[in-house]
ROMI-709185 format. One record per residue (C-alpha): residue number from 1; residue in one letter; chain; x, y, z. Coordinates in nm, 2 decimals. Layout:
<k: NUM; r: A; c: A; x: X; y: Y; z: Z>
...
REM end
This chain:
<k: 1; r: M; c: A; x: 9.94; y: 5.79; z: 15.14>
<k: 2; r: I; c: A; x: 9.92; y: 6.16; z: 15.21>
<k: 3; r: R; c: A; x: 10.04; y: 6.31; z: 15.54>
<k: 4; r: L; c: A; x: 9.87; y: 6.63; z: 15.66>
<k: 5; r: E; c: A; x: 10.02; y: 6.83; z: 15.94>
<k: 6; r: R; c: A; x: 9.78; y: 6.97; z: 16.19>
<k: 7; r: K; c: A; x: 9.80; y: 7.32; z: 16.05>
<k: 8; r: E; c: A; x: 9.76; y: 7.19; z: 15.70>
<k: 9; r: L; c: A; x: 9.43; y: 7.02; z: 15.80>
<k: 10; r: Y; c: A; x: 9.32; y: 7.33; z: 15.98>
<k: 11; r: E; c: A; x: 9.37; y: 7.54; z: 15.66>
<k: 12; r: L; c: A; x: 9.20; y: 7.27; z: 15.45>
<k: 13; r: V; c: A; x: 8.87; y: 7.25; z: 15.64>
<k: 14; r: W; c: A; x: 8.84; y: 7.62; z: 15.63>
<k: 15; r: E; c: A; x: 8.90; y: 7.64; z: 15.26>
<k: 16; r: Q; c: A; x: 8.63; y: 7.40; z: 15.14>
<k: 17; r: P; c: A; x: 8.34; y: 7.19; z: 15.28>
<k: 18; r: M; c: A; x: 8.43; y: 6.85; z: 15.44>
<k: 19; r: T; c: A; x: 8.22; y: 6.68; z: 15.18>
<k: 20; r: E; c: A; x: 8.45; y: 6.81; z: 14.91>
<k: 21; r: I; c: A; x: 8.76; y: 6.71; z: 15.10>
<k: 22; r: A; c: A; x: 8.61; y: 6.36; z: 15.14>
<k: 23; r: K; c: A; x: 8.59; y: 6.33; z: 14.76>
<k: 24; r: R; c: A; x: 8.97; y: 6.36; z: 14.75>
<k: 25; r: Y; c: A; x: 9.06; y: 6.12; z: 15.03>
<k: 26; r: M; c: A; x: 8.92; y: 5.77; z: 15.12>
<k: 27; r: I; c: A; x: 8.75; y: 5.90; z: 15.43>
<k: 28; r: S; c: A; x: 8.40; y: 6.03; z: 15.51>
<k: 29; r: D; c: A; x: 8.32; y: 6.39; z: 15.61>
<k: 30; r: V; c: A; x: 8.23; y: 6.24; z: 15.95>
<k: 31; r: G; c: A; x: 8.58; y: 6.09; z: 15.97>
<k: 32; r: I; c: A; x: 8.73; y: 6.43; z: 15.89>
<k: 33; r: R; c: A; x: 8.53; y: 6.59; z: 16.16>
<k: 34; r: K; c: A; x: 8.64; y: 6.33; z: 16.42>
<k: 35; r: A; c: A; x: 9.00; y: 6.38; z: 16.32>
<k: 36; r: C; c: A; x: 8.97; y: 6.76; z: 16.37>
<k: 37; r: L; c: A; x: 8.82; y: 6.70; z: 16.72>
<k: 38; r: R; c: A; x: 9.10; y: 6.47; z: 16.82>
<k: 39; r: M; c: A; x: 9.36; y: 6.72; z: 16.70>
<k: 40; r: N; c: A; x: 9.18; y: 7.02; z: 16.86>
<k: 41; r: I; c: A; x: 9.12; y: 7.19; z: 16.53>
<k: 42; r: P; c: A; x: 8.82; y: 7.43; z: 16.52>
<k: 43; r: I; c: A; x: 8.58; y: 7.35; z: 16.24>
<k: 44; r: P; c: A; x: 8.31; y: 7.56; z: 16.06>
<k: 45; r: K; c: A; x: 7.97; y: 7.56; z: 16.22>
<k: 46; r: G; c: A; x: 7.65; y: 7.45; z: 16.05>
<k: 47; r: G; c: A; x: 7.54; y: 7.70; z: 15.79>
<k: 48; r: H; c: A; x: 7.89; y: 7.83; z: 15.74>
<k: 49; r: W; c: A; x: 7.92; y: 7.77; z: 15.37>
<k: 50; r: A; c: A; x: 7.57; y: 7.89; z: 15.31>
<k: 51; r: K; c: A; x: 7.66; y: 8.22; z: 15.47>
<k: 52; r: I; c: A; x: 7.98; y: 8.24; z: 15.26>
<k: 53; r: L; c: A; x: 7.77; y: 8.19; z: 14.95>
<k: 54; r: A; c: A; x: 7.53; y: 8.45; z: 15.07>
<k: 55; r: G; c: A; x: 7.83; y: 8.70; z: 15.08>
<k: 56; r: Q; c: A; x: 7.86; y: 8.72; z: 15.46>
<k: 57; r: T; c: A; x: 8.20; y: 8.77; z: 15.61>
<k: 58; r: I; c: A; x: 8.29; y: 8.50; z: 15.86>
<k: 59; r: T; c: A; x: 8.58; y: 8.53; z: 16.11>
<k: 60; r: K; c: A; x: 8.79; y: 8.22; z: 16.12>
<k: 61; r: P; c: A; x: 8.89; y: 8.12; z: 16.47>
<k: 62; r: A; c: A; x: 9.26; y: 8.08; z: 16.54>
<k: 63; r: L; c: A; x: 9.42; y: 7.74; z: 16.56>
<k: 64; r: P; c: A; x: 9.49; y: 7.65; z: 16.93>
<k: 65; r: A; c: A; x: 9.85; y: 7.62; z: 17.01>
<k: 66; r: K; c: A; x: 9.84; y: 7.28; z: 17.17>
<k: 67; r: C; c: A; x: 9.66; y: 6.95; z: 17.11>
<k: 68; r: K; c: A; x: 9.68; y: 6.61; z: 17.27>
<k: 69; r: G; c: A; x: 9.80; y: 6.31; z: 17.07>
<k: 70; r: K; c: A; x: 9.94; y: 6.32; z: 16.72>
<k: 71; r: S; c: A; x: 9.99; y: 6.65; z: 16.54>
<k: 72; r: F; c: A; x: 9.95; y: 6.49; z: 16.19>
<k: 73; r: I; c: A; x: 9.72; y: 6.25; z: 16.01>
<k: 74; r: E; c: A; x: 9.77; y: 6.02; z: 15.71>
<k: 75; r: W; c: A; x: 9.50; y: 5.95; z: 15.46>
<k: 76; r: K; c: A; x: 9.49; y: 5.75; z: 15.14>
<k: 77; r: E; c: A; x: 9.40; y: 5.94; z: 14.82>
<k: 78; r: R; c: A; x: 9.09; y: 5.82; z: 14.64>
<k: 79; r: P; c: A; x: 9.17; y: 5.65; z: 14.31>
<k: 80; r: S; c: A; x: 9.04; y: 5.85; z: 14.01>
<k: 81; r: D; c: A; x: 8.83; y: 5.55; z: 13.89>
<k: 82; r: Q; c: A; x: 8.67; y: 5.49; z: 14.23>
<k: 83; r: P; c: A; x: 8.33; y: 5.66; z: 14.26>
<k: 84; r: V; c: A; x: 8.25; y: 5.88; z: 14.56>
<k: 85; r: K; c: A; x: 7.94; y: 5.78; z: 14.76>
<k: 86; r: K; c: A; x: 7.64; y: 5.94; z: 14.59>
<k: 87; r: T; c: A; x: 7.51; y: 6.25; z: 14.76>
<k: 88; r: S; c: A; x: 7.16; y: 6.21; z: 14.88>
<k: 89; r: A; c: A; x: 6.87; y: 6.40; z: 14.72>
<k: 90; r: L; c: A; x: 6.82; y: 6.59; z: 15.04>
<k: 91; r: D; c: A; x: 7.18; y: 6.70; z: 15.06>
<k: 92; r: L; c: A; x: 7.17; y: 6.81; z: 14.70>
<k: 93; r: L; c: A; x: 6.86; y: 7.01; z: 14.76>
<k: 94; r: V; c: A; x: 7.00; y: 7.17; z: 15.07>
<k: 95; r: K; c: A; x: 7.30; y: 7.29; z: 14.88>
<k: 96; r: K; c: A; x: 7.08; y: 7.42; z: 14.60>
<k: 97; r: I; c: A; x: 6.86; y: 7.62; z: 14.84>
<k: 98; r: A; c: A; x: 7.15; y: 7.74; z: 15.04>
<k: 99; r: K; c: A; x: 7.30; y: 7.91; z: 14.73>
<k: 100; r: E; c: A; x: 6.99; y: 8.12; z: 14.68>
<k: 101; r: R; c: A; x: 6.97; y: 8.46; z: 14.83>
<k: 102; r: L; c: A; x: 6.69; y: 8.39; z: 15.07>
<k: 103; r: P; c: A; x: 6.63; y: 8.54; z: 15.42>
<k: 104; r: F; c: A; x: 6.77; y: 8.25; z: 15.62>
<k: 105; r: K; c: A; x: 6.89; y: 8.47; z: 15.90>
<k: 106; r: V; c: A; x: 6.66; y: 8.46; z: 16.21>
<k: 107; r: P; c: A; x: 6.69; y: 8.82; z: 16.36>
<k: 108; r: N; c: A; x: 6.75; y: 8.88; z: 16.73>
<k: 109; r: R; c: A; x: 6.42; y: 9.06; z: 16.75>
<k: 110; r: L; c: A; x: 6.08; y: 9.03; z: 16.58>
<k: 111; r: I; c: A; x: 6.09; y: 9.24; z: 16.26>
<k: 112; r: N; c: A; x: 5.80; y: 9.30; z: 16.02>
<k: 113; r: P; c: A; x: 5.59; y: 9.02; z: 16.16>
<k: 114; r: D; c: A; x: 5.34; y: 8.84; z: 15.94>
<k: 115; r: M; c: A; x: 4.97; y: 8.86; z: 16.02>
<k: 116; r: L; c: A; x: 4.98; y: 8.50; z: 16.14>
<k: 117; r: I; c: A; x: 5.26; y: 8.59; z: 16.38>
<k: 118; r: L; c: A; x: 5.07; y: 8.89; z: 16.51>
<k: 119; r: A; c: A; x: 4.77; y: 8.68; z: 16.58>
<k: 120; r: A; c: A; x: 4.98; y: 8.41; z: 16.75>
<k: 121; r: K; c: A; x: 5.16; y: 8.67; z: 16.96>
<k: 122; r: E; c: A; x: 4.84; y: 8.81; z: 17.09>
<k: 123; r: S; c: A; x: 4.71; y: 8.47; z: 17.17>
<k: 124; r: L; c: A; x: 5.03; y: 8.35; z: 17.35>
<k: 125; r: S; c: A; x: 5.04; y: 8.66; z: 17.56>
<k: 126; r: R; c: A; x: 4.70; y: 8.63; z: 17.71>
<k: 127; r: L; c: A; x: 4.59; y: 8.27; z: 17.71>
<k: 128; r: T; c: A; x: 4.67; y: 7.97; z: 17.92>
<k: 129; r: N; c: A; x: 4.57; y: 7.61; z: 17.86>
<k: 130; r: P; c: A; x: 4.50; y: 7.40; z: 18.17>
<k: 131; r: N; c: A; x: 4.60; y: 7.09; z: 17.98>
<k: 132; r: Y; c: A; x: 4.96; y: 7.22; z: 17.94>
<k: 133; r: P; c: A; x: 5.08; y: 7.37; z: 18.27>
<k: 134; r: G; c: A; x: 5.36; y: 7.62; z: 18.24>
<k: 135; r: M; c: A; x: 5.30; y: 7.66; z: 17.86>
<k: 136; r: A; c: A; x: 5.18; y: 7.93; z: 17.63>
<k: 137; r: V; c: A; x: 4.95; y: 7.77; z: 17.37>
<k: 138; r: T; c: A; x: 4.79; y: 7.92; z: 17.06>
<k: 139; r: V; c: A; x: 4.42; y: 7.87; z: 17.00>
<k: 140; r: A; c: A; x: 4.28; y: 7.66; z: 16.71>
<k: 141; r: G; c: A; x: 4.30; y: 7.83; z: 16.37>
<k: 142; r: Q; c: A; x: 4.63; y: 8.00; z: 16.46>
<k: 143; r: L; c: A; x: 5.00; y: 7.90; z: 16.42>
<k: 144; r: D; c: A; x: 5.05; y: 7.58; z: 16.60>
<k: 145; r: I; c: A; x: 5.29; y: 7.69; z: 16.88>
<k: 146; r: R; c: A; x: 5.32; y: 7.55; z: 17.23>
<k: 147; r: V; c: A; x: 5.62; y: 7.67; z: 17.44>
<k: 148; r: A; c: A; x: 5.70; y: 7.81; z: 17.78>
<k: 149; r: P; c: A; x: 5.65; y: 8.19; z: 17.81>
<k: 150; r: A; c: A; x: 6.03; y: 8.25; z: 17.81>
<k: 151; r: N; c: A; x: 6.05; y: 8.09; z: 17.46>
<k: 152; r: V; c: A; x: 5.76; y: 8.26; z: 17.30>
<k: 153; r: N; c: A; x: 5.97; y: 8.53; z: 17.14>
<k: 154; r: R; c: A; x: 6.22; y: 8.28; z: 17.00>
<k: 155; r: G; c: A; x: 5.93; y: 8.07; z: 16.86>
<k: 156; r: L; c: A; x: 5.77; y: 8.37; z: 16.69>
<k: 157; r: R; c: A; x: 6.10; y: 8.49; z: 16.54>
<k: 158; r: F; c: A; x: 6.17; y: 8.14; z: 16.40>
<k: 159; r: M; c: A; x: 5.82; y: 8.09; z: 16.26>
<k: 160; r: N; c: A; x: 5.82; y: 8.44; z: 16.11>
<k: 161; r: T; c: A; x: 6.14; y: 8.37; z: 15.93>
<k: 162; r: L; c: A; x: 6.02; y: 8.03; z: 15.81>
<k: 163; r: I; c: A; x: 5.69; y: 8.18; z: 15.68>
<k: 164; r: K; c: A; x: 5.89; y: 8.43; z: 15.47>
<k: 165; r: L; c: A; x: 6.12; y: 8.16; z: 15.34>
<k: 166; r: V; c: A; x: 5.83; y: 7.94; z: 15.24>
<k: 167; r: R; c: A; x: 5.67; y: 8.22; z: 15.05>
<k: 168; r: A; c: A; x: 6.00; y: 8.33; z: 14.89>
<k: 169; r: R; c: A; x: 6.03; y: 7.98; z: 14.75>
<k: 170; r: G; c: A; x: 5.68; y: 8.02; z: 14.59>
<k: 171; r: H; c: A; x: 5.49; y: 7.81; z: 14.85>
<k: 172; r: R; c: A; x: 5.21; y: 7.89; z: 15.09>
<k: 173; r: F; c: A; x: 5.17; y: 7.88; z: 15.47>
<k: 174; r: E; c: A; x: 4.83; y: 7.84; z: 15.61>
<k: 175; r: S; c: A; x: 4.66; y: 7.78; z: 15.95>
<k: 176; r: N; c: A; x: 4.32; y: 7.64; z: 16.02>
<k: 177; r: N; c: A; x: 4.13; y: 7.46; z: 16.30>
<k: 178; r: K; c: A; x: 4.32; y: 7.14; z: 16.21>
<k: 179; r: G; c: A; x: 4.67; y: 7.29; z: 16.24>
<k: 180; r: S; c: A; x: 4.94; y: 7.48; z: 16.05>
<k: 181; r: Y; c: A; x: 5.04; y: 7.38; z: 15.70>
<k: 182; r: V; c: A; x: 5.31; y: 7.45; z: 15.45>
<k: 183; r: I; c: A; x: 5.15; y: 7.41; z: 15.11>
<k: 184; r: I; c: A; x: 5.39; y: 7.30; z: 14.84>
<k: 185; r: R; c: A; x: 5.23; y: 7.25; z: 14.49>
<k: 186; r: G; c: A; x: 4.90; y: 7.18; z: 14.66>
<k: 187; r: V; c: A; x: 5.05; y: 6.92; z: 14.90>
<k: 188; r: P; c: A; x: 4.97; y: 7.02; z: 15.26>
<k: 189; r: L; c: A; x: 5.24; y: 6.94; z: 15.51>
<k: 190; r: K; c: A; x: 5.14; y: 6.98; z: 15.88>
<k: 191; r: V; c: A; x: 5.40; y: 7.15; z: 16.10>
<k: 192; r: C; c: A; x: 5.42; y: 7.28; z: 16.45>
<k: 193; r: F; c: A; x: 5.67; y: 7.45; z: 16.69>
<k: 194; r: R; c: A; x: 5.70; y: 7.28; z: 17.03>
<k: 195; r: E; c: A; x: 5.88; y: 7.28; z: 17.35>
<k: 196; r: R; c: A; x: 5.95; y: 6.93; z: 17.49>
<k: 197; r: T; c: A; x: 5.83; y: 6.84; z: 17.83>
<k: 198; r: T; c: A; x: 5.95; y: 6.62; z: 18.12>
<k: 199; r: N; c: A; x: 5.74; y: 6.43; z: 18.36>
<k: 200; r: H; c: A; x: 5.75; y: 6.57; z: 18.71>
<k: 201; r: K; c: A; x: 5.60; y: 6.39; z: 19.01>
<k: 202; r: V; c: A; x: 5.31; y: 6.56; z: 19.18>
<k: 203; r: E; c: A; x: 5.18; y: 6.52; z: 19.53>
<k: 204; r: H; c: A; x: 4.83; y: 6.51; z: 19.67>
<k: 205; r: R; c: A; x: 4.65; y: 6.49; z: 19.34>
<k: 206; r: P; c: A; x: 4.40; y: 6.21; z: 19.30>
<k: 207; r: F; c: A; x: 4.43; y: 6.00; z: 18.99>
<k: 208; r: Q; c: A; x: 4.75; y: 6.19; z: 18.88>
<k: 209; r: D; c: A; x: 5.10; y: 6.10; z: 18.97>
<k: 210; r: F; c: A; x: 5.29; y: 6.31; z: 18.72>
<k: 211; r: E; c: A; x: 5.25; y: 6.63; z: 18.51>
<k: 212; r: R; c: A; x: 5.44; y: 6.72; z: 18.20>
<k: 213; r: L; c: A; x: 5.63; y: 7.05; z: 18.23>
<k: 214; r: P; c: A; x: 5.84; y: 7.23; z: 17.97>
<k: 215; r: N; c: A; x: 6.21; y: 7.16; z: 17.97>
<k: 216; r: G; c: A; x: 6.35; y: 7.43; z: 17.74>
<k: 217; r: K; c: A; x: 6.42; y: 7.20; z: 17.45>
<k: 218; r: L; c: A; x: 6.26; y: 7.34; z: 17.14>
<k: 219; r: I; c: A; x: 6.17; y: 7.15; z: 16.82>
<k: 220; r: F; c: A; x: 6.02; y: 7.23; z: 16.48>
<k: 221; r: R; c: A; x: 5.82; y: 6.92; z: 16.37>
<k: 222; r: L; c: A; x: 5.67; y: 6.79; z: 16.05>
<k: 223; r: D; c: A; x: 5.38; y: 6.56; z: 16.12>
<k: 224; r: G; c: A; x: 5.19; y: 6.32; z: 15.89>
<k: 225; r: R; c: A; x: 5.29; y: 6.01; z: 15.70>
<k: 226; r: L; c: A; x: 5.66; y: 6.12; z: 15.66>
<k: 227; r: K; c: A; x: 5.76; y: 6.26; z: 16.00>
<k: 228; r: A; c: A; x: 6.07; y: 6.47; z: 16.08>
<k: 229; r: E; c: A; x: 6.18; y: 6.71; z: 16.35>
<k: 230; r: W; c: A; x: 6.47; y: 6.95; z: 16.41>
<k: 231; r: L; c: A; x: 6.61; y: 7.07; z: 16.73>
<k: 232; r: D; c: A; x: 6.92; y: 7.25; z: 16.88>
<k: 233; r: L; c: A; x: 7.23; y: 7.05; z: 16.82>
<k: 234; r: K; c: A; x: 7.57; y: 7.08; z: 16.99>
<k: 235; r: T; c: A; x: 7.72; y: 7.24; z: 16.68>
<k: 236; r: Q; c: A; x: 7.41; y: 7.40; z: 16.53>
<k: 237; r: D; c: A; x: 7.11; y: 7.59; z: 16.66>
<k: 238; r: L; c: A; x: 6.76; y: 7.53; z: 16.53>
<k: 239; r: E; c: A; x: 6.76; y: 7.87; z: 16.36>
<k: 240; r: D; c: A; x: 7.07; y: 7.77; z: 16.15>
<k: 241; r: Q; c: A; x: 6.89; y: 7.47; z: 16.01>
<k: 242; r: L; c: A; x: 6.64; y: 7.65; z: 15.80>
<k: 243; r: P; c: A; x: 6.79; y: 7.56; z: 15.46>
<k: 244; r: K; c: A; x: 6.78; y: 7.19; z: 15.57>
<k: 245; r: I; c: A; x: 6.42; y: 7.23; z: 15.70>
<k: 246; r: L; c: A; x: 6.30; y: 7.39; z: 15.38>
<k: 247; r: A; c: A; x: 6.48; y: 7.13; z: 15.16>
<k: 248; r: K; c: A; x: 6.32; y: 6.85; z: 15.37>
<k: 249; r: L; c: A; x: 5.97; y: 7.00; z: 15.33>
<k: 250; r: E; c: A; x: 6.01; y: 7.03; z: 14.95>
<k: 251; r: L; c: A; x: 6.15; y: 6.68; z: 14.93>
<k: 252; r: V; c: A; x: 5.87; y: 6.54; z: 15.14>
<k: 253; r: A; c: A; x: 5.61; y: 6.72; z: 14.92>
<k: 254; r: R; c: A; x: 5.77; y: 6.55; z: 14.62>
<k: 255; r: Q; c: A; x: 5.76; y: 6.22; z: 14.79>
<k: 256; r: E; c: A; x: 5.40; y: 6.27; z: 14.88>
<k: 257; r: E; c: A; x: 5.32; y: 6.35; z: 14.51>
<k: 258; r: E; c: A; x: 5.49; y: 6.03; z: 14.40>
<k: 259; r: Y; c: A; x: 5.31; y: 5.84; z: 14.67>
<k: 260; r: E; c: A; x: 4.98; y: 5.99; z: 14.56>
<k: 261; r: E; c: A; x: 5.05; y: 5.91; z: 14.19>
<k: 262; r: K; c: A; x: 5.14; y: 5.55; z: 14.28>
<k: 263; r: T; c: A; x: 4.83; y: 5.53; z: 14.49>
<k: 264; r: R; c: A; x: 4.62; y: 5.66; z: 14.20>
<k: 265; r: L; c: A; x: 4.77; y: 5.41; z: 13.96>
<k: 266; r: W; c: A; x: 4.72; y: 5.13; z: 14.21>
<k: 267; r: R; c: A; x: 4.36; y: 5.23; z: 14.25>
<k: 268; r: I; c: A; x: 4.31; y: 5.22; z: 13.87>
<k: 269; r: E; c: A; x: 4.46; y: 4.88; z: 13.86>
<k: 270; r: W; c: A; x: 4.26; y: 4.77; z: 14.16>
<k: 271; r: D; c: A; x: 3.94; y: 4.90; z: 14.00>
<k: 272; r: K; c: A; x: 4.02; y: 4.71; z: 13.68>
<k: 273; r: E; c: A; x: 4.09; y: 4.39; z: 13.87>
<k: 274; r: R; c: A; x: 3.77; y: 4.43; z: 14.08>
<k: 275; r: K; c: A; x: 3.57; y: 4.49; z: 13.76>
<k: 276; r: A; c: A; x: 3.73; y: 4.19; z: 13.59>
<k: 277; r: Q; c: A; x: 3.65; y: 3.98; z: 13.89>
<k: 278; r: A; c: A; x: 3.29; y: 4.10; z: 13.89>
<k: 279; r: E; c: A; x: 3.27; y: 4.02; z: 13.52>
<k: 280; r: R; c: A; x: 3.42; y: 3.68; z: 13.57>
<k: 281; r: E; c: A; x: 3.17; y: 3.61; z: 13.85>
<k: 282; r: T; c: A; x: 2.88; y: 3.72; z: 13.64>
<k: 283; r: R; c: A; x: 3.00; y: 3.50; z: 13.36>
<k: 284; r: R; c: A; x: 3.05; y: 3.21; z: 13.59>
<k: 285; r: R; c: A; x: 2.70; y: 3.24; z: 13.72>
<k: 286; r: Q; c: A; x: 2.56; y: 3.27; z: 13.37>
<k: 287; r: E; c: A; x: 2.76; y: 2.97; z: 13.26>
<k: 288; r: L; c: A; x: 2.62; y: 2.77; z: 13.55>
<k: 289; r: K; c: A; x: 2.27; y: 2.88; z: 13.47>
<k: 290; r: D; c: A; x: 2.31; y: 2.80; z: 13.10>
<k: 291; r: F; c: A; x: 2.46; y: 2.46; z: 13.19>
<k: 292; r: K; c: A; x: 2.18; y: 2.37; z: 13.43>
<k: 293; r: Q; c: A; x: 1.93; y: 2.47; z: 13.17>
<k: 294; r: L; c: A; x: 2.11; y: 2.25; z: 12.91>
<k: 295; r: L; c: A; x: 2.11; y: 1.96; z: 13.15>
<k: 296; r: D; c: A; x: 1.74; y: 2.01; z: 13.23>
<k: 297; r: R; c: A; x: 1.65; y: 2.02; z: 12.86>
<k: 298; r: A; c: A; x: 1.85; y: 1.71; z: 12.80>
<k: 299; r: K; c: A; x: 1.67; y: 1.53; z: 13.08>
<k: 300; r: L; c: A; x: 1.33; y: 1.64; z: 12.94>
<k: 301; r: W; c: A; x: 1.43; y: 1.52; z: 12.59>
<k: 302; r: K; c: A; x: 1.54; y: 1.19; z: 12.73>
<k: 303; r: Q; c: A; x: 1.21; y: 1.16; z: 12.92>
<k: 304; r: A; c: A; x: 1.02; y: 1.24; z: 12.60>
<k: 305; r: Q; c: A; x: 1.22; y: 0.97; z: 12.41>
<k: 306; r: L; c: A; x: 1.15; y: 0.72; z: 12.69>
<k: 307; r: I; c: A; x: 0.77; y: 0.78; z: 12.66>
<k: 308; r: R; c: A; x: 0.78; y: 0.74; z: 12.28>
<k: 309; r: A; c: A; x: 0.98; y: 0.42; z: 12.31>
<k: 310; r: Y; c: A; x: 0.73; y: 0.29; z: 12.57>
<k: 311; r: L; c: A; x: 0.44; y: 0.37; z: 12.34>
<k: 312; r: A; c: A; x: 0.61; y: 0.19; z: 12.05>
<k: 313; r: A; c: A; x: 0.66; y: -0.12; z: 12.25>
<k: 314; r: M; c: A; x: 0.31; y: -0.11; z: 12.41>
<k: 315; r: E; c: A; x: 0.02; y: -0.30; z: 12.25>
<k: 316; r: T; c: A; x: -0.31; y: -0.12; z: 12.30>
<k: 317; r: S; c: A; x: -0.61; y: -0.05; z: 12.09>
<k: 318; r: D; c: A; x: -0.70; y: 0.27; z: 12.28>
<k: 319; r: A; c: A; x: -0.62; y: 0.53; z: 12.01>
<k: 320; r: D; c: A; x: -0.74; y: 0.82; z: 12.23>
<k: 321; r: W; c: A; x: -0.51; y: 0.72; z: 12.51>
<k: 322; r: R; c: A; x: -0.21; y: 0.68; z: 12.27>
<k: 323; r: L; c: A; x: -0.28; y: 1.03; z: 12.12>
<k: 324; r: W; c: A; x: -0.30; y: 1.17; z: 12.48>
<k: 325; r: A; c: A; x: 0.03; y: 1.00; z: 12.57>
<k: 326; r: N; c: A; x: 0.20; y: 1.13; z: 12.26>
<k: 327; r: K; c: A; x: 0.09; y: 1.49; z: 12.33>
<k: 328; r: K; c: A; x: 0.24; y: 1.46; z: 12.68>
<k: 329; r: A; c: A; x: 0.57; y: 1.35; z: 12.52>
<k: 330; r: D; c: A; x: 0.56; y: 1.64; z: 12.29>
<k: 331; r: W; c: A; x: 0.49; y: 1.88; z: 12.58>
<k: 332; r: I; c: A; x: 0.80; y: 1.78; z: 12.77>
<k: 333; r: D; c: A; x: 1.02; y: 1.75; z: 12.45>
<k: 334; r: P; c: A; x: 1.23; y: 2.07; z: 12.44>
<k: 335; r: L; c: A; x: 1.28; y: 2.03; z: 12.06>
<k: 336; r: I; c: A; x: 0.90; y: 2.06; z: 12.00>
<k: 337; r: V; c: A; x: 0.68; y: 2.36; z: 12.08>
<k: 338; r: S; c: A; x: 0.37; y: 2.21; z: 12.22>
<k: 339; r: D; c: A; x: 0.12; y: 2.34; z: 12.49>
<k: 340; r: D; c: A; x: -0.08; y: 2.13; z: 12.72>
<k: 341; r: E; c: A; x: -0.42; y: 2.26; z: 12.83>
<k: 342; r: W; c: A; x: -0.40; y: 2.11; z: 13.18>
<k: 343; r: L; c: A; x: -0.02; y: 2.13; z: 13.25>
<k: 344; r: M; c: A; x: 0.07; y: 2.45; z: 13.08>
<k: 345; r: D; c: A; x: 0.12; y: 2.63; z: 13.42>
<k: 346; r: S; c: A; x: 0.33; y: 2.36; z: 13.57>
<k: 347; r: D; c: A; x: 0.72; y: 2.33; z: 13.58>
<k: 348; r: K; c: A; x: 0.81; y: 2.04; z: 13.36>
<k: 349; r: N; c: A; x: 1.12; y: 1.96; z: 13.58>
<k: 350; r: I; c: A; x: 0.92; y: 1.96; z: 13.90>
<k: 351; r: V; c: A; x: 0.65; y: 1.74; z: 13.74>
<k: 352; r: L; c: A; x: 0.91; y: 1.49; z: 13.63>
<k: 353; r: G; c: A; x: 1.09; y: 1.51; z: 13.96>
REM end
C-alpha cells in the first residue's frame, strides 16, 4: 500500500498523464481524476499533453491551500505480473496523432480561410432558411453548417482548422449537394457542424404548437453507419478535441474498409451458394425428368411384353391381324425402333393412358 500526500498527488498528475499513473497503481485514470476532485487538486485540461508534446509552454495552476476531507490517499501498487487494461485502438491513435506537429490550435479569428470556408461564410451572412428560424444555414453544395448567427464565426474557425488538419493527414475534404465529406483512402465520411435546438411553445399558429430554436450548444457530428458526435464538455471545449475527432474519423474509415471487405467476401460466398443452389435445382429437375422418362419407357416396354404374351396365348388363324398386332407391340416397345404409319404422330403414353 502506497500513501500519497495531497501535494505529492498534485505533483504526480502534472508530471505524467493519468493513464500512465494508472499503470503503476491498481486504479483507473477515472479514479485518479475523482480523487483529485475530492482533494481539490487542479488537473490538466484536455489536450494538455498534446500541447506539451507540440512544444507549447503550459502554466501549472497553484495547489489551493485548503481542501475538504482527507489530505492523503492510499493506493495499492499493481503487481508486475498483472497486465494493465489494454488501451483501445482509438486512444492509441489519438496519442499517435497528438504527437505529430499538426495545426490543432483553432485561432481566435479566421486566418487564411479555405475556399470552402469563404463560400460558406458568404452564404451564412446573407441567407435565411424558413425551416430553421433563428439559424444561419448554408446552401446545398457548401459546407454543411447550421448555427445561430452569433456562432457562425466559431463554426467557420473550427471547420477551417479541421479542413487543414484533414489535408495535413493526407486526406480530402469535399462538399456536394448531398453534404460534406471527409474522404479517407476513398472512404466518404459524412460530417456536419450543428447548433442544437430546443422546442419552444408558440401561440396563434394553426397546426403548430412548437418551434425549434437554437440553444447555443454546438456539436460536430459524423453521420452514416457508424455515428459519433463531439460537443463542449465541462473540462474540454469542442476546439480542443480535434486530435480525438481526427483519430475517430480515421478509425471509422478503417472500420468501414473492413466492413466493405467483409461484405465483399460475403457477397462472393452468397453468389457461390446461390449458384450452387441454382445448379442443384437444375440437376433436380433434370433428374426428375430423366426418371419420369425412364418410368414411361418401362411402362411402354411392359405394355409391349403384355401384347406379345397375349398374342402367344391367343389362337387365331388371321395372319394379317397377328402381323398388325406385332407391329403395334414393336411401335410401343422402347427397345425397338419402329414407326407406325397411322400412329406416328401420337404420344404413346397418352394412347396407352
